[in-house]
C-alpha positions, 0 to 999 in steps of 0.5 A: 499499500502507498504511503499516505493511504488511509486504512479506512479507504483501502476498498472504497465504493463511490456513489457517483464515481463519474462526477468531476470531484468523485472521480478525481479522488477515486483515481488518486486512491487507485494510483496509491494502491486502493481497491476502488469501486463505484457506480454512476448513472450512466457510462462516460468517458471518465468512467472508462478511464477509471476502469483502465486504472482497474477501478470497477465502475457499476452503471446505475445505483443498486444495493447489490453493487456495493461489496460486503467488504468495502471499507467505506462509501464515498459520497457528495452532497448531491447524493440523497439519503434514500440512495439504495447503495447508501442505505445498503452501507448503513445496514452492513455498518459501512461508514459514509465519507463525504468527499471533502473528508476523503480529499482532506485525508489524501492531502494529509502529510503533504503541503496543500494549496486549497484554491477557494472562491466563487469563480475561477477555482478550476482554472487557478488550480489547473494553472498551478497543477500544470506549471508546477508539473512543468517545473518537475515538482510532480505535484498531486492535484485534484481539479474540477475539471479535465485538463485535456483527456478524460480522467485528467482532472487529478493525479497522485504525484511523487512531489511534496505539493498537493493542489486542490480545488476547495469547494465552498457550495456546501461548506465542504472546504471547512474540511481542508487544512492548507498551507497556502489558501487562495481566495479569488473572490467572495459573492452570493451563490448557492442559494440553497445553501447560503441565505445572505452574504453574511453567511458566505463571509462566515463560511470563508472566514472558517475556511481561512481559520483552517490555514495551518500556523505559518501558512499563507492567505492569497487574496484578491486586492480588487474584488470588493467581497474579498476586500471585505473578508480581508477587513474582517480578518484578525491578522493572525494569518500572513496575507498576500493580496494581489491585483490592480489595486494600489495597495496590492502586495502583488500588483498587476501592472498591466494585462495586454491582449495578444489574440487569445493570449495575454502578456502580464506584467506584475510588481513582486517585491519591488521588481517587475515581472512579465509573463505570458498567459495562454488564455484570453481574458483579464480574469484569466490573467488575474487567476495566473497572478493568484497562482504565482503568488501562491506558488511563491508563498510555497517556496517556488521561485517567481522567476521559475513559476512565472514562465511555467505558467504559459504551459497552461492552454486551458481546461475543458469547458473554460472558453475551450475550442470545440472546433470550426466549421463553415468558418465558424468557431464553436467554443465551450464555457462553463459559465453560469453565474452572471459574473462568469458569464460577463467574464467570458463574454468580455474575454471573447469580445476582446479576442474576437475583434469584429467577429459576431458572438452567438451564445447558446445558454442553458441556465443552471439550477432553479434557485440560482435563476430565481436569484440571479436571472436578471443578471444572467439576462444583462450579461447576455447583452454582451452577445450579438444574439443568444438562444436560451434553453430551459433550466438544467435542474441538476440536483434540484426540484422545480420552483413554481414560477421559476423558468428561463423566461425570467432571463429572457425578459431581463435580457430583452428589457436590457436590448439584447437579442434573445430567442427562447428555445425549449428543445435542445435538439433544435439548437443545431439547426437554429445556430446553422441558420443564424451563423456566418463565416467568422462568427464565434459560437458560445455554448454556455452553462454548467449542464449538459449544453456542452454536448451541443458543440459537436452537434452544432459543428456537424450541422454547420459542416453540412 
């Protein structure tokens, strides 16, 4: 058994093993020598990648899938209490372990960097993982999205650094004890779990309190929610701020667009440092600066880390180019919160020049649409035209009166060209009827809207 593998997880069973967070933990445990099994509602490339590591992946959820000798069942907050495998585990006396506790156990004994914030976690975690790998540091990492191939969201590395995405949505990031924590921004989201900004700030304060003695907090100096959090801290944790604000410790002097890249210059320890970020947009440049500050806090020389950050060329679903057909590029965006939508659309506008931007947007969660539908509609004014699908429910039940019309009405009131499409099967034909050579098509949202990219390309080709 590899060092650092908790005995209680030597034969884990994952319920929902194909999910972004769950599959990463399963992969690391398998690479450390655990006998891993699990189930998922449907087959996927991620499941197939796990099978290649020797993981047993069952399709569907059934009590019979759980082996009697499983050491634990690993669950996420999305798993309901009536899940047959979870109920069977209770009957057998097999303990249930939340995925955050499993991840925290994997980080034990290493030097963790935990990346938190309402937006940008996956990108920033990925930037650090790629750059540290480029430098030969052999980090372990757990990311909420694939870097390239299915199953590339996690790795058990031989080095001492563990980079992990820290999820605030269900307060599970309170489990971690990082040596360095990054907080990119602080906004109200996840309305089913947080009723106010006060609750959000209290949750992030608890996360900061988990930083180990002598550790470092890297936090935005520009984002008001982050600045408010910094004001609320008692000063017991070493804090490094970054951004364009005059009082930032790592000051961003300039972000110069260069096509689908940016040249970023920062002032670090009183001296300028210029490096390339290989993805477009000011917000991605700021993510890279946060990654730089965190790596330096852990002892990685800035002169080495800065150029290594250019090795990051994107992660799946974060402005990922899906292909080109008939002179039209199709790009996929995971953005589902108004701030993310605005940032990605501004990045594309900056890179696109005079090209038209056409958006296929799928709202994610009824609760988020109820609270932020107006702001989503306003974000769509940055597109030349948008098609809006019905709400992707994910883990939620419908809320009476909450539909995509809330977004459409707000978008039209703000002057946007928006059309409702209730059947996703109609999207490829609708886009083909709108798009012209030179246009950019953005499929946007956290649901299965991502599946439409290849279908749109096929229709454009024909």
